[in-house]
C-alpha positions in Angstrom: -131.4 74.8 -52.1 -131.7 76.4 -55.4 -130.4 79.8 -54.2 -128.2 80.7 -51.2 -127.9 84.4 -50.4 -124.7 85.6 -48.8 -125.2 88.2 -46.1 -122.2 90.1 -44.5 -122.1 89.5 -40.8 -121.3 93.2 -40.2 -124.5 94.3 -41.9 -127.2 93.3 -39.3 -129.7 95.6 -41.0 -129.7 93.1 -43.9 -130.5 90.0 -41.8 -134.3 90.5 -41.7 -134.4 91.5 -45.4 -132.5 88.3 -46.3 -135.0 86.2 -44.3 -137.8 87.9 -46.2 -136.2 87.3 -49.6 -137.1 84.5 -52.0 -133.8 82.7 -51.4 -134.0 79.1 -50.2 -131.1 79.6 -47.8 -129.2 82.5 -46.3 -125.5 82.2 -45.6 -124.3 84.8 -43.0 -120.6 85.4 -43.7 -118.1 85.7 -40.9 -115.1 85.1 -43.2 -114.3 87.1 -46.4 -117.0 89.8 -45.9 -115.6 90.9 -42.5 -112.4 92.8 -42.1 -109.9 91.6 -39.5 -110.6 94.5 -37.2 -114.4 93.8 -37.0 -114.4 90.0 -36.5 -115.5 90.2 -32.8 -118.2 92.7 -33.6 -119.5 90.5 -36.4 -119.6 87.4 -34.2 -121.6 89.3 -31.6 -124.1 90.5 -34.2 -124.6 87.0 -35.6 -125.0 85.5 -32.2 -127.7 88.0 -31.2 -129.6 87.5 -34.4 -129.5 83.7 -34.5 -130.7 83.6 -30.9 -133.5 86.1 -31.5 -137.3 85.5 -31.8 -137.0 86.5 -35.5 -135.8 82.9 -36.2 -138.9 81.3 -34.7 -140.8 79.5 -37.5 -138.2 80.4 -40.0 -138.7 78.6 -43.4 -135.2 79.0 -44.7 -132.0 77.1 -44.3 -129.7 79.1 -42.0 -126.1 78.7 -42.9 -123.1 80.4 -41.3 -119.7 80.7 -43.1 -117.2 80.7 -40.3 -113.5 81.6 -40.6 -111.2 78.8 -41.7 -110.1 76.3 -39.0 -106.4 77.4 -39.4 -107.3 81.0 -38.3 -107.4 82.4 -34.8 -111.1 83.2 -35.3 -112.5 79.7 -35.9 -113.0 78.6 -32.3 -114.4 82.0 -31.3 -116.9 81.7 -34.2 -118.1 78.3 -33.1 -118.6 79.4 -29.5 -120.5 82.5 -30.7 -123.0 80.1 -32.4 -123.6 77.8 -29.4 -127.3 77.7 -28.7 -128.2 79.5 -31.9 -130.3 78.4 -34.9 -127.7 77.1 -37.4 -128.8 74.4 -39.8 -125.5 74.2 -41.7 -121.9 75.4 -41.1 -120.1 76.5 -44.2 -116.4 75.4 -43.7 -113.9 77.3 -45.8 -110.6 76.0 -47.2 -110.4 72.4 -45.8 -107.4 70.7 -47.4 -108.1 67.1 -46.3 -110.6 64.8 -44.7 -108.5 65.2 -41.5 -109.2 68.9 -41.6 -112.9 68.3 -41.8 -112.9 65.8 -38.9 -110.9 68.1 -36.7 -113.4 70.9 -37.4 -116.3 68.7 -36.6 -114.6 67.7 -33.3 -114.3 71.4 -32.5 -118.0 71.9 -33.3 -118.8 69.1 -30.8 -116.5 70.6 -28.2 -118.3 74.0 -28.7 -121.6 72.3 -28.1 -123.1 73.2 -31.5 -126.4 71.3 -32.1 -125.7 67.7 -33.1 -127.9 68.2 -36.2 -125.8 71.1 -37.5 -124.4 69.8 -40.8 -121.4 70.8 -42.8 -121.0 72.4 -46.2 -117.3 72.1 -47.2 -115.9 74.7 -49.5 -113.6 73.3 -52.2 -111.5 76.3 -53.2 -107.8 75.2 -53.5 -106.1 72.8 -56.0 -105.3 70.3 -53.3 -108.9 70.4 -52.0 -110.3 69.8 -55.5 -107.9 66.8 -55.9 -109.1 65.4 -52.5 -112.7 66.4 -52.9 -114.1 62.9 -52.7 -112.1 62.3 -49.5 -113.4 65.5 -48.0 -117.0 64.6 -49.0 -116.7 61.3 -47.2 -114.8 62.6 -44.2 -117.8 62.5 -41.8 -121.5 61.8 -41.9 -122.2 65.5 -41.0 -120.7 66.6 -44.4 -123.8 66.9 -46.6 -122.5 69.1 -49.4 -119.5 70.5 -51.3 -119.4 74.1 -52.5 -117.2 75.3 -55.3 -115.2 78.5 -54.8 -113.9 79.5 -58.2 -112.4 82.8 -57.1 -110.0 81.3 -54.6 -109.4 78.3 -56.9 -108.7 80.2 -60.1 -107.4 83.6 -59.3 -104.1 82.7 -57.6 -103.3 80.3 -60.4 -104.1 82.8 -63.2 -106.9 80.7 -64.6 -109.4 82.6 -66.7 -112.9 82.2 -65.4 -114.4 83.7 -68.5 -113.3 80.5 -70.4 -116.3 78.2 -70.1 -114.1 75.1 -70.5 -112.1 76.0 -67.3 -115.2 76.4 -65.3 -116.7 73.2 -66.6 -113.6 71.2 -65.7 -113.7 72.3 -62.1 -117.5 71.8 -61.8 -117.3 68.3 -63.4 -114.6 67.2 -61.0 -116.6 68.4 -58.0 -119.8 66.9 -59.2 -118.3 63.5 -59.5 -116.6 63.8 -56.1 -120.0 64.6 -54.5 -121.7 61.8 -56.4 -119.1 59.3 -55.1 -120.3 59.8 -51.6 -124.0 60.6 -52.3 -124.0 64.2 -51.2 -124.9 67.4 -53.0 -122.8 70.1 -54.6 -123.6 73.8 -54.7 -122.1 76.3 -57.0 -120.3 79.4 -55.6 -120.9 83.0 -56.2 -120.7 84.9 -59.5 -118.8 88.1 -58.7 -120.1 90.5 -61.4 -123.6 91.5 -60.2 -124.3 93.4 -63.4 -123.4 90.5 -65.7 -126.7 88.8 -65.9 -125.7 86.8 -69.0 -122.6 85.4 -67.3 -124.5 84.5 -64.1 -127.2 82.6 -66.0 -124.6 80.8 -68.2 -122.6 79.7 -65.2 -125.7 78.6 -63.3 -127.0 76.7 -66.3 -123.7 74.9 -66.6 -123.8 74.0 -62.9 -127.4 72.7 -63.2 -126.5 70.5 -66.2 -123.7 69.0 -64.1 -126.0 68.0 -61.3 -125.4 70.9 -58.9 -128.5 71.7 -56.7 -128.2 75.5 -56.7 -126.0 78.6 -56.8 -124.7 81.1 -54.3 -125.9 84.7 -54.7 -124.2 87.8 -53.5 -127.0 90.2 -54.4 -130.8 89.8 -54.1 -131.1 90.4 -57.9 -129.5 87.0 -58.5 -132.0 85.0 -56.5 -134.8 84.8 -59.0 -132.4 83.7 -61.7 -131.0 80.9 -59.5 -134.5 79.8 -58.5 -135.6 79.6 -62.1 -132.6 77.8 -63.4 -132.4 75.2 -60.6 -136.2 74.6 -60.4 -137.0 71.0 -61.5 -138.8 70.9 -64.8 -142.4 69.7 -64.3 -142.2 67.5 -67.4 -139.0 65.9 -65.9 -140.7 65.3 -62.6 -143.7 63.7 -64.3 -141.5 61.5 -66.3 -139.6 60.5 -63.2 -142.9 59.5 -61.6 -143.7 57.3 -64.6 -140.2 55.7 -64.5 -140.6 54.8 -60.8 -144.1 53.5 -61.3 -142.9 51.4 -64.3 -140.0 50.1 -62.3 -142.3 48.8 -59.6 -144.3 47.0 -62.2 -141.2 45.6 -63.9 -139.8 44.4 -60.6 -143.0 42.6 -59.8 -142.6 40.7 -63.1 -138.9 40.0 -62.5 -137.5 42.6 -65.1 -134.7 45.0 -64.4 -135.0 46.9 -67.7 -138.1 48.3 -69.3 -139.4 51.0 -71.7 -140.8 54.5 -70.7 -141.7 57.0 -73.4 -139.8 54.8 -75.9 -136.6 54.9 -73.9 -134.9 51.9 -72.4 -134.7 52.4 -68.6 -132.2 50.4 -66.5 -130.9 51.0 -62.9 -128.8 54.2 -63.6 -131.8 55.9 -65.1 -134.0 54.7 -62.3 -131.6 56.1 -59.7 -131.7 59.5 -61.3 -135.5 59.5 -61.3 -135.6 58.5 -57.7 -133.1 61.2 -56.8 -135.2 63.9 -58.6 -138.3 62.9 -56.8 -136.5 62.9 -53.4 -135.2 66.4 -54.1 -138.8 67.6 -54.9 -140.2 65.9 -51.8 -137.5 67.5 -49.7 -138.5 71.0 -50.9 -142.1 70.3 -50.2 -141.5 69.0 -46.7 -138.7 71.4 -45.6 -139.7 73.6 -42.7 
């Protein structure tokens, strides 16, 4: 999921355009993009679209960001999605593993499909501190998403300082790695700042994030480019895995590939890269 395009739930005229875009996933937003007075209208629009023939044979991941579990809209959002095509539920502002488990119990009670997974937003200080617990709260949690706006702005932290962004990304990446799930970068708010978007996306890629959220179609190509696995790295990963099989057959755990000593941590990284590439090739 190199790129994930946010689409406001009150803009149904954009739904088909988002499906036709080059984004790997679309995330229809019932939360921040919808004013309080139009929540019900937005739910109805999303329910109609996700139950429509337009989704048949869809090749994208369909994600819906619902309202937070502590709001009066959360349960209504879930019921509006019952019977719809929703691959992943984006859960805003969980503060603990208990919050996540309660939300998943509500998903079950609303009869959402059992294979609908959860992408948990990490966007408060307490959530960042408990990110590993949130990541491991339930098997349906498959990813963490960083929300720097909600995390930084109330605390007066400057997002333009690269060290601040790196610190939050690094902590989230290790939390996701602890439980073996992925982490996805949040949105970059200044659509005109191409340099800033690319720098933030490159930092996320270097820290093991799988992709970045986009709030405008112009950001999709940049995200896809930055998070696209390097062909040379893929080929090296294949050589590492092949050499590992030969080494194992001769009883060795460490071996050389391209002059570099390879032991289990490097092998794990190579296998992870190849799995991610296979996942893209086999995804519907």
